[in-house]
C-alpha atoms as a printed R data frame, in Angstrom:
    type eleno elety resid chain resno      x      y       z
1   ATOM     1    CA   MET     A     1  0.000  0.000   0.000
2   ATOM     2    CA   ALA     A     2  1.360  3.423  -0.998
3   ATOM     3    CA   LEU     A     3  2.144  5.794   1.861
4   ATOM     4    CA   THR     A     4 -0.467  8.528   2.172
5   ATOM     5    CA   THR     A     5  0.012 12.214   2.977
6   ATOM     6    CA   GLU     A     6 -1.893 11.677   6.222
7   ATOM     7    CA   THR     A     7  0.525  8.976   7.321
8   ATOM     8    CA   LEU     A     8  3.525 11.113   6.464
9   ATOM     9    CA   ASN     A     9  2.157 14.104   8.389
10  ATOM    10    CA   THR     A    10  1.399 11.927  11.396
11  ATOM    11    CA   VAL     A    11  4.967 10.705  11.527
12  ATOM    12    CA   LEU     A    12  6.298 14.206  10.796
13  ATOM    13    CA   ALA     A    13  4.479 15.681  13.774
14  ATOM    14    CA   GLY     A    14  7.061 14.282  16.165
15  ATOM    15    CA   LEU     A    15  9.902 15.897  14.214
16  ATOM    16    CA   MET     A    16  8.490 19.394  13.785
17  ATOM    17    CA   GLY     A    17  9.906 20.539  17.111
18  ATOM    18    CA   PRO     A    18 13.490 19.394  16.466
19  ATOM    19    CA   LEU     A    19 13.435 20.984  13.009
20  ATOM    20    CA   HIS     A    20 12.425 24.308  14.541
21  ATOM    21    CA   MET     A    21 14.840 24.079  17.465
22  ATOM    22    CA   SER     A    22 17.842 23.224  15.328
23  ATOM    23    CA   PHE     A    23 18.467 26.967  14.967
24  ATOM    24    CA   ARG     A    24 19.350 27.141  18.654
25  ATOM    25    CA   ARG     A    25 22.465 25.043  18.321
26  ATOM    26    CA   LYS     A    26 25.664 26.948  19.015
27  ATOM    27    CA   THR     A    27 27.333 27.345  15.636
28  ATOM    28    CA   VAL     A    28 29.264 30.576  15.106
29  ATOM    29    CA   LEU     A    29 27.425 33.936  14.939
30  ATOM    30    CA   TRP     A    30 23.865 33.074  13.947
31  ATOM    31    CA   ASP     A    31 23.115 30.747  16.835
32  ATOM    32    CA   SER     A    32 24.856 32.955  19.389
33  ATOM    33    CA   LEU     A    33 22.685 35.923  18.437
34  ATOM    34    CA   TYR     A    34 19.622 33.708  18.075
35  ATOM    35    CA   THR     A    35 20.064 32.626  21.679
36  ATOM    36    CA   LYS     A    36 21.008 35.999  23.188
37  ATOM    37    CA   SER     A    37 19.438 38.678  21.012
38  ATOM    38    CA   LYS     A    38 16.216 37.328  19.484
39  ATOM    39    CA   VAL     A    39 13.344 39.831  19.551
40  ATOM    40    CA   LYS     A    40  9.790 39.081  18.439
41  ATOM    41    CA   GLN     A    41  8.576 41.698  15.970
42  ATOM    42    CA   VAL     A    42  4.783 41.736  16.228
43  ATOM    43    CA   THR     A    43  4.045 43.534  12.964
44  ATOM    44    CA   GLY     A    44  5.161 46.379  10.743
45  ATOM    45    CA   SER     A    45  6.863 46.863   7.395
46  ATOM    46    CA   MET     A    46 10.056 48.150   9.035
47  ATOM    47    CA   ILE     A    47 12.229 47.278  12.035
48  ATOM    48    CA   GLU     A    48 12.849 50.652  13.668
49  ATOM    49    CA   ARG     A    49 14.933 51.716  16.659
50  ATOM    50    CA   VAL     A    50 15.557 55.270  17.909
51  ATOM    51    CA   PHE     A    51 18.942 56.518  19.134
52  ATOM    52    CA   THR     A    52 20.505 59.851  19.984
53  ATOM    53    CA   GLY     A    53 23.964 60.739  18.763
54  ATOM    54    CA   GLY     A    54 24.639 63.428  21.355
55  ATOM    55    CA   SER     A    55 23.199 65.836  23.890
56  ATOM    56    CA   PRO     A    56 20.126 67.906  22.878
57  ATOM    57    CA   ALA     A    57 21.434 70.994  24.707
58  ATOM    58    CA   ILE     A    58 24.363 73.449  24.526
59  ATOM    59    CA   GLY     A    59 25.953 74.886  27.667
60  ATOM    60    CA   VAL     A    60 27.683 78.220  28.336
61  ATOM    61    CA   ALA     A    61 30.302 79.367  30.808
62  ATOM    62    CA   VAL     A    62 29.031 81.914  33.346
63  ATOM    63    CA   ASN     A    63 31.917 84.209  34.245
64  ATOM    64    CA   ASP     A    64 30.265 87.479  35.300
65  ATOM    65    CA   GLY     A    65 26.644 86.426  35.722
66  ATOM    66    CA   PHE     A    66 25.206 88.290  32.720
67  ATOM    67    CA   GLU     A    67 25.823 85.684  30.003
68  ATOM    68    CA   LEU     A    68 22.818 84.551  28.009
69  ATOM    69    CA   LEU     A    69 21.959 80.885  28.104
70  ATOM    70    CA   ASN     A    70 22.081 79.094  24.765
71  ATOM    71    CA   MET     A    71 18.495 78.123  24.041
72  ATOM    72    CA   THR     A    72 19.361 76.163  20.907
73  ATOM    73    CA   ARG     A    73 18.051 72.621  20.856
74  ATOM    74    CA   PRO     A    74 20.255 70.465  18.616
75  ATOM    75    CA   GLN     A    75 18.346 67.804  16.737
76  ATOM    76    CA   ARG     A    76 20.362 64.721  17.656
77  ATOM    77    CA   THR     A    77 17.712 61.985  17.528
78  ATOM    78    CA   ARG     A    78 18.019 59.507  14.669
79  ATOM    79    CA   ARG     A    79 16.045 56.441  13.658
80  ATOM    80    CA   TYR     A    80 17.407 53.145  12.435
81  ATOM    81    CA   ARG     A    81 15.179 51.552   9.790
82  ATOM    82    CA   VAL     A    82 15.745 48.036   8.453
83  ATOM    83    CA   GLU     A    83 13.277 46.186   6.268
84  ATOM    84    CA   PRO     A    84 12.651 42.565   7.274
85  ATOM    85    CA   ALA     A    85 13.664 39.953   4.715
86  ATOM    86    CA   ARG     A    86 11.370 37.019   3.962
87  ATOM    87    CA   LEU     A    87 13.056 33.787   2.939
88  ATOM    88    CA   VAL     A    88 11.011 30.846   1.668
89  ATOM    89    CA   VAL     A    89 12.048 27.472   0.287
90  ATOM    90    CA   ALA     A    90  9.931 24.571  -0.936
91  ATOM    91    CA   SER     A    91 10.736 20.952  -0.111
92  ATOM    92    CA   ASN     A    92  9.278 18.434  -2.555
93  ATOM    93    CA   ILE     A    93  8.978 14.681  -2.098
94  ATOM    94    CA   PRO     A    94  8.097 12.722  -5.247
95  ATOM    95    CA   LYS     A    95  5.081 10.466  -4.798
96  ATOM    96    CA   ARG     A    96  7.071  7.771  -6.588
97  ATOM    97    CA   GLU     A    97  9.423  7.635  -3.592
98  ATOM    98    CA   LEU     A    98  6.493  7.646  -1.184
99  ATOM    99    CA   ALA     A    99  4.925  4.759  -3.031
100 ATOM   100    CA   MET     A   100  8.107  2.739  -2.676
101 ATOM   101    CA   ALA     A   101  8.482  3.531   1.019
102 ATOM   102    CA   GLN     A   102  6.827  1.024   3.307
103 ATOM   103    CA   GLY     A   103  6.222  1.519   7.019
104 ATOM   104    CA   ASP     A   104  6.995  4.278   9.470
105 ATOM   105    CA   HIS     A   105 10.733  3.633   9.493
106 ATOM   106    CA   ALA     A   106 11.024  4.407   5.784
107 ATOM   107    CA   VAL     A   107  9.131  7.645   6.358
108 ATOM   108    CA   VAL     A   108 11.719  8.786   8.891
109 ATOM   109    CA   ASP     A   109 14.447  8.194   6.327
110 ATOM   110    CA   ILE     A   110 12.644 10.412   3.820
111 ATOM   111    CA   VAL     A   111 12.081 13.118   6.398
112 ATOM   112    CA   GLU     A   112 15.758 13.175   7.267
113 ATOM   113    CA   ALA     A   113 16.772 13.346   3.603
114 ATOM   114    CA   TYR     A   114 14.487 16.245   2.709
115 ATOM   115    CA   PRO     A   115 13.043 18.785   5.201
116 ATOM   116    CA   GLU     A   116 15.705 18.550   7.885
117 ATOM   117    CA   ALA     A   117 18.429 19.052   5.298
118 ATOM   118    CA   VAL     A   118 16.547 22.081   3.941
119 ATOM   119    CA   VAL     A   119 16.253 23.771   7.341
120 ATOM   120    CA   LEU     A   120 19.874 23.121   8.271
121 ATOM   121    CA   GLY     A   121 20.936 24.372   4.840
122 ATOM   122    CA   MET     A   122 18.947 27.580   5.326
123 ATOM   123    CA   LYS     A   123 20.672 28.170   8.641
124 ATOM   124    CA   ALA     A   124 24.143 27.572   7.197
125 ATOM   125    CA   ASP     A   125 23.555 29.943   4.286
126 ATOM   126    CA   ILE     A   126 22.171 32.753   6.466
127 ATOM   127    CA   ASP     A   127 25.043 32.369   8.927
128 ATOM   128    CA   ALA     A   128 27.630 32.592   6.127
129 ATOM   129    CA   TYR     A   129 25.967 35.628   4.564
130 ATOM   130    CA   ILE     A   130 25.777 37.539   7.850
131 ATOM   131    CA   LEU     A   131 29.480 36.875   8.442
132 ATOM   132    CA   GLN     A   132 30.905 37.552   4.999
133 ATOM   133    CA   GLY     A   133 28.173 38.646   2.582
134 ATOM   134    CA   VAL     A   134 28.479 35.410   0.603
135 ATOM   135    CA   SER     A   135 26.234 32.357   0.954
136 ATOM   136    CA   ARG     A   136 27.495 28.787   1.096
137 ATOM   137    CA   GLY     A   137 24.948 28.035  -1.632
138 ATOM   138    CA   LEU     A   138 23.349 25.026   0.083
139 ATOM   139    CA   VAL     A   139 19.797 26.360  -0.279
140 ATOM   140    CA   PHE     A   140 20.037 30.039  -1.190
141 ATOM   141    CA   ALA     A   141 22.323 31.622  -3.741
142 ATOM   142    CA   THR     A   142 24.049 34.794  -2.513
143 ATOM   143    CA   ASN     A   143 21.730 37.035  -4.529
144 ATOM   144    CA   GLU     A   144 18.699 35.575  -2.745
145 ATOM   145    CA   LEU     A   145 20.067 36.749   0.619
146 ATOM   146    CA   ARG     A   146 20.732 40.381  -0.371
147 ATOM   147    CA   GLY     A   147 17.832 41.454   1.837
148 ATOM   148    CA   LEU     A   148 19.763 40.491   4.981
149 ATOM   149    CA   LEU     A   149 22.092 42.810   6.889
150 ATOM   150    CA   SER     A   150 25.681 41.541   6.820
151 ATOM   151    CA   LEU     A   151 28.455 42.336   9.279
152 ATOM   152    CA   ASN     A   152 30.775 42.779   6.306
153 ATOM   153    CA   GLY     A   153 30.908 46.512   5.592
154 ATOM   154    CA   GLN     A   154 32.272 45.802   2.120
155 ATOM   155    CA   VAL     A   155 28.837 44.551   1.062
156 ATOM   156    CA   THR     A   156 27.209 47.302  -1.023
157 ATOM   157    CA   THR     A   157 24.589 45.283  -2.889
158 ATOM   158    CA   GLY     A   158 21.778 44.990  -0.333
159 ATOM   159    CA   THR     A   159 18.329 45.161  -1.882
160 ATOM   160    CA   LEU     A   160 16.050 46.231   0.992
161 ATOM   161    CA   THR     A   161 15.778 49.372   3.088
162 ATOM   162    CA   GLY     A   162 18.579 49.684   5.637
163 ATOM   163    CA   VAL     A   163 20.774 46.878   4.275
164 ATOM   164    CA   THR     A   164 22.251 48.538   1.179
165 ATOM   165    CA   ASP     A   165 25.625 48.566   2.975
166 ATOM   166    CA   GLY     A   166 27.102 46.150   5.492
167 ATOM   167    CA   LEU     A   167 27.377 46.996   9.181
168 ATOM   168    CA   LEU     A   168 31.103 47.088  10.081
169 ATOM   169    CA   ASP     A   169 33.496 49.059   7.868
170 ATOM   170    CA   PHE     A   170 37.183 48.195   7.589
171 ATOM   171    CA   LEU     A   171 37.987 51.915   7.771
172 ATOM   172    CA   ALA     A   172 38.946 54.410  10.445
173 ATOM   173    CA   PRO     A   173 35.842 55.976  12.065
174 ATOM   174    CA   ALA     A   174 36.523 59.363  10.441
175 ATOM   175    CA   ALA     A   175 36.472 57.730   6.976
176 ATOM   176    CA   GLN     A   176 33.193 55.845   7.483
177 ATOM   177    CA   THR     A   177 30.460 57.542   5.443
178 ATOM   178    CA   GLN     A   178 28.215 54.737   4.164
179 ATOM   179    CA   THR     A   179 24.501 54.701   4.927
180 ATOM   180    CA   VAL     A   180 23.952 51.832   7.350
181 ATOM   181    CA   GLN     A   181 20.519 50.944   8.751
182 ATOM   182    CA   SER     A   182 19.160 54.013   6.878
183 ATOM   183    CA   VAL     A   183 21.476 56.453   8.705
184 ATOM   184    CA   ALA     A   184 24.697 57.900   7.247
185 ATOM   185    CA   LYS     A   185 27.691 56.990   9.376
186 ATOM   186    CA   SER     A   186 29.130 59.899  11.325
187 ATOM   187    CA   GLN     A   187 31.319 60.351  14.378
188 ATOM   188    CA   ALA     A   188 29.265 63.425  15.287
189 ATOM   189    CA   ASP     A   189 26.182 61.204  15.571
190 ATOM   190    CA   SER     A   190 28.072 58.368  17.301
191 ATOM   191    CA   HIS     A   191 27.144 56.134  14.395
192 ATOM   192    CA   PHE     A   192 30.374 54.335  13.519
193 ATOM   193    CA   ASN     A   193 32.239 51.124  14.356
194 ATOM   194    CA   GLN     A   194 35.687 50.653  15.868
195 ATOM   195    CA   PHE     A   195 38.496 49.539  13.560
196 ATOM   196    CA   GLY     A   196 42.116 48.420  13.639
197 ATOM   197    CA   ASP     A   197 44.570 46.912  11.170
198 ATOM   198    CA   ILE     A   198 47.309 44.321  11.740
199 ATOM   199    CA   PRO     A   199 50.073 44.634   9.096
200 ATOM   200    CA   VAL     A   200 52.000 41.687  10.563
201 ATOM   201    CA   TRP     A   201 50.826 39.428  13.373
202 ATOM   202    CA   ALA     A   202 54.173 39.154  15.162
203 ATOM   203    CA   GLY     A   203 54.424 41.953  17.696
204 ATOM   204    CA   GLN     A   204 51.257 43.712  16.504
205 ATOM   205    CA   GLY     A   205 48.451 41.164  16.380
206 ATOM   206    CA   MET     A   206 47.506 40.838  20.046
207 ATOM   207    CA   ARG     A   207 48.219 44.521  20.686
208 ATOM   208    CA   THR     A   208 45.794 45.635  17.950
209 ATOM   209    CA   LEU     A   209 43.070 43.199  18.989
210 ATOM   210    CA   ARG     A   210 43.239 44.372  22.606
211 ATOM   211    CA   ASN     A   211 43.175 48.012  21.525
212 ATOM   212    CA   VAL     A   212 40.019 47.573  19.419
213 ATOM   213    CA   LEU     A   213 38.418 45.558  22.210
214 ATOM   214    CA   ARG     A   214 39.089 48.421  24.644
215 ATOM   215    CA   LEU     A   215 37.620 50.958  22.210
216 ATOM   216    CA   CYS     A   216 34.441 48.854  21.904
217 ATOM   217    CA   SER     A   217 34.282 48.398  25.689
218 ATOM   218    CA   SER     A   218 34.460 52.152  26.293
219 ATOM   219    CA   TYR     A   219 30.929 52.427  24.903
220 ATOM   220    CA   ASP     A   220 29.442 49.705  27.106
221 ATOM   221    CA   ASP     A   221 30.196 48.471  30.623
222 ATOM   222    CA   ASP     A   222 30.181 44.822  29.570
223 ATOM   223    CA   GLY     A   223 32.272 45.089  26.416
224 ATOM   224    CA   PRO     A   224 32.013 42.760  23.378
225 ATOM   225    CA   ASP     A   225 31.147 39.187  24.320
226 ATOM   226    CA   LEU     A   226 31.549 37.613  20.871
227 ATOM   227    CA   CYS     A   227 34.657 37.577  18.688
228 ATOM   228    CA   TYR     A   228 34.834 35.841  15.299
229 ATOM   229    CA   MET     A   229 38.024 35.246  13.330
230 ATOM   230    CA   ASP     A   230 38.768 33.722   9.968
231 ATOM   231    CA   PRO     A   231 40.689 30.427  10.181
232 ATOM   232    CA   ASP     A   232 44.136 31.952   9.528
233 ATOM   233    CA   VAL     A   233 43.830 34.744  12.093
234 ATOM   234    CA   PHE     A   234 42.414 32.300  14.613
235 ATOM   235    CA   ALA     A   235 45.403 30.003  14.098
236 ATOM   236    CA   ASN     A   236 47.796 32.872  14.893
237 ATOM   237    CA   PHE     A   237 45.690 33.920  17.873
238 ATOM   238    CA   GLU     A   238 45.634 30.367  19.186
239 ATOM   239    CA   GLU     A   239 49.405 30.085  18.824
240 ATOM   240    CA   SER     A   240 49.940 33.320  20.744
241 ATOM   241    CA   LYS     A   241 47.581 32.245  23.500
242 ATOM   242    CA   LEU     A   242 48.849 28.689  23.754
243 ATOM   243    CA   SER     A   243 51.070 29.317  26.756
244 ATOM   244    CA   GLN     A   244 48.400 31.434  28.444
245 ATOM   245    CA   VAL     A   245 45.324 29.197  28.009
246 ATOM   246    CA   ARG     A   246 43.556 28.421  31.244
247 ATOM   247    CA   VAL     A   247 42.905 24.716  31.651
248 ATOM   248    CA   THR     A   248 39.724 23.965  33.574
249 ATOM   249    CA   LEU     A   249 39.672 20.527  35.145
250 ATOM   250    CA   VAL     A   250 36.295 18.861  35.442
251 ATOM   251    CA   GLU     A   251 36.380 15.676  37.474
252 ATOM   252    CA   ASP     A   252 33.727 13.349  38.826
253 ATOM   253    CA   LYS     A   253 33.625  9.712  39.931
254 ATOM   254    CA   THR     A   254 33.494  8.292  36.437
255 ATOM   255    CA   GLU     A   255 35.569 10.537  34.225
256 ATOM   256    CA   ARG     A   256 38.019 13.388  33.962
257 ATOM   257    CA   THR     A   257 38.024 15.887  31.087
258 ATOM   258    CA   ASP     A   258 40.333 18.822  30.391
259 ATOM   259    CA   THR     A   259 38.469 21.752  28.802
260 ATOM   260    CA   MET     A   260 40.396 24.508  26.989
261 ATOM   261    CA   GLU     A   261 38.642 27.774  26.058
262 ATOM   262    CA   LEU     A   262 40.115 30.766  24.235
263 ATOM   263    CA   THR     A   263 39.051 34.223  25.384
264 ATOM   264    CA   LEU     A   264 40.159 37.789  24.809
265 ATOM   265    CA   GLY     A   265 39.159 40.179  27.567
266 ATOM   266    CA   THR     A   266 35.360 40.132  27.786
267 ATOM   267    CA   ALA     A   267 34.945 38.250  24.502
268 ATOM   268    CA   LYS     A   268 34.755 34.560  23.793
269 ATOM   269    CA   VAL     A   269 36.751 33.906  20.633
270 ATOM   270    CA   TYR     A   270 35.221 31.699  17.937
271 ATOM   271    CA   TYR     A   271 36.772 30.053  14.919
272 ATOM   272    CA   GLY     A   272 34.707 31.057  11.866
273 ATOM   273    CA   PRO     A   273 34.652 28.279   9.255
274 ATOM   274    CA   SER     A   274 32.227 30.370   7.162
275 ATOM   275    CA   LEU     A   275 34.465 33.440   7.403
276 ATOM   276    CA   LEU     A   276 36.788 33.178   4.412
277 ATOM   277    CA   ARG     A   277 39.344 35.830   3.443
278 ATOM   278    CA   ALA     A   278 38.804 35.113  -0.246
279 ATOM   279    CA   ASN     A   279 35.371 36.720   0.016
280 ATOM   280    CA   PHE     A   280 36.806 40.063   1.199
281 ATOM   281    CA   ALA     A   281 38.627 42.894  -0.549
282 ATOM   282    CA   ALA     A   282 41.642 44.772   0.814
283 ATOM   283    CA   PRO     A   283 42.484 45.266   3.606
284 ATOM   284    CA   ALA     A   284 40.253 42.494   5.011
285 ATOM   285    CA   ASN     A   285 41.559 39.919   2.533
286 ATOM   286    CA   ASP     A   286 44.646 39.796   4.770
287 ATOM   287    CA   GLY     A   287 42.560 38.734   7.763
288 ATOM   288    CA   VAL     A   288 39.125 39.291   9.336
289 ATOM   289    CA   THR     A   289 38.139 39.686  12.979
290 ATOM   290    CA   TYR     A   290 34.765 40.900  14.302
291 ATOM   291    CA   PHE     A   291 33.954 42.100  17.804
292 ATOM   292    CA   VAL     A   292 30.219 41.928  18.555
293 ATOM   293    CA   ASN     A   293 28.391 43.066  21.673
294 ATOM   294    CA   SER     A   294 25.168 41.055  21.861
295 ATOM   295    CA   ASN     A   295 23.689 43.649  24.261
296 ATOM   296    CA   HIS     A   296 23.456 45.989  21.277
297 ATOM   297    CA   MET     A   297 22.517 43.541  18.529
298 ATOM   298    CA   GLN     A   298 19.092 42.122  17.751
299 ATOM   299    CA   LEU     A   299 17.543 39.477  15.544
300 ATOM   300    CA   SER     A   300 14.089 40.906  15.000
301 ATOM   301    CA   ILE     A   301 11.758 38.127  13.849
302 ATOM   302    CA   LEU     A   302  8.282 38.453  12.361
303 ATOM   303    CA   GLU     A   303  7.989 34.755  11.542
304 ATOM   304    CA   ASP     A   304 10.302 32.239  13.119
305 ATOM   305    CA   ILE     A   305 11.662 29.398  11.040
306 ATOM   306    CA   ASN     A   306  9.159 26.600  10.636
307 ATOM   307    CA   MET     A   307  8.289 23.821   8.265
308 ATOM   308    CA   SER     A   308  4.722 23.424   7.035
309 ATOM   309    CA   LYS     A   309  3.058 20.061   6.651
310 ATOM   310    CA   TYR     A   310  3.371 18.258   3.355
311 ATOM   311    CA   THR     A   311  0.378 18.742   1.079
312 ATOM   312    CA   ASP     A   312 -0.528 17.815  -2.475
313 ATOM   313    CA   ARG     A   313 -0.353 21.379  -3.824
314 ATOM   314    CA   VAL     A   314  1.502 21.290  -7.168
315 ATOM   315    CA   SER     A   315 -0.879 20.505 -10.008
316 ATOM   316    CA   ASP     A   316  1.688 19.770 -12.709
317 ATOM   317    CA   GLN     A   317  4.113 17.659 -10.662
318 ATOM   318    CA   ASP     A   318  3.662 14.293  -9.022
319 ATOM   319    CA   THR     A   319  4.928 15.475  -5.630
320 ATOM   320    CA   ILE     A   320  3.841 16.596  -2.208
321 ATOM   321    CA   THR     A   321  5.298 19.883  -0.959
322 ATOM   322    CA   ALA     A   322  6.169 21.622   2.301
323 ATOM   323    CA   THR     A   323  7.607 25.111   2.709
324 ATOM   324    CA   ALA     A   324 10.112 26.514   5.192
325 ATOM   325    CA   VAL     A   325  9.911 30.241   6.025
326 ATOM   326    CA   TRP     A   326 12.015 32.747   7.949
327 ATOM   327    CA   HIS     A   327 10.967 36.408   8.135
328 ATOM   328    CA   GLY     A   328 13.095 38.989   9.932
329 ATOM   329    CA   ASN     A   329 16.470 40.708   9.966
330 ATOM   330    CA   MET     A   330 19.447 41.680  12.079
331 ATOM   331    CA   LEU     A   331 19.876 45.173  13.517
332 ATOM   332    CA   ALA     A   332 22.477 46.901  15.703
333 ATOM   333    CA   THR     A   333 20.788 49.129  18.289
334 ATOM   334    CA   LYS     A   334 24.095 50.910  19.003
335 ATOM   335    CA   LEU     A   335 27.120 50.768  16.696
336 ATOM   336    CA   PRO     A   336 30.258 52.005  18.581
337 ATOM   337    CA   PRO     A   337 30.367 48.927  20.905
338 ATOM   338    CA   HIS     A   338 31.087 46.780  17.811
339 ATOM   339    CA   GLY     A   339 34.307 46.656  15.831
340 ATOM   340    CA   CYS     A   340 36.368 44.873  13.218
341 ATOM   341    CA   VAL     A   341 40.037 44.273  12.544
342 ATOM   342    CA   SER     A   342 41.715 43.632   9.197
343 ATOM   343    CA   GLY     A   343 44.972 41.725   8.701
344 ATOM   344    CA   GLY     A   344 46.637 39.278  11.055
345 ATOM   345    CA   ALA     A   345 46.633 36.241   8.795
346 ATOM   346    CA   ALA     A   346 50.391 36.496   8.250
């Protein structure tokens, strides 16, 4: 007897939760922010946050008591505006394969081969695009993700409001002029990211990283908690830290494990397998490091990732179809606590 859609959906019901929760696994930037900075956006065509770039008043020195107070009210309030991106993918299962599948166990095999792979592929592509502006191409081509905000400030091809340029520029703050999150970057408005460059790792790498970390921390009591490096920079960082790594011993009655964790000041340092120098232009093609403060970063979500039930919806194909959807975007609520560093791979 051929497997029916009802049978497939009954078996699928037990796997819907794990498919949805797979986004919570700790894999580089996406899952860290998904755990710490997820915000439910109830409705609206834009994700908007208000910030002020300075004081709305001007003071005067009173030396003889007859000075006039400055009654000017500087307009320092700005509004970040980012349009949410909607990503949809269809998962098709040919009825021919359903007809050949017998029993519940075969159904689980099909489920693992199709929808779970789609959801995990979506996650991997979004994670790669946020980090470097280039998709891994598992589900979405790079052009399909142009509606997302990327950390890579060299991205200038965003298609939606607020994402035309990437978030973190590999430029000194005074040279940052791109429009990010619908606001032109400006030191006067405190809308810029910290930056440093490492010409050669030896003697300069750790010094530059610590300096940028301190600059980021000066704008927030907690400082950046997330640091992401491309594989080559991470290898140099690991080598420099090797003699300073703290070894935490965890021992119980049955086992003993030695856990080694790399940190830099307030930040936990992650190896970024989806952060490839080949996808960056100078000076970041010589090394990429991001400092992110999750207190000032949000994933605003209108529709969380989910997989619909399989239905017989395509009239001209002998398949049943389910769709996976994610609707939202990333937004920095305050930019100076974040930073990037170029170089350090050599």
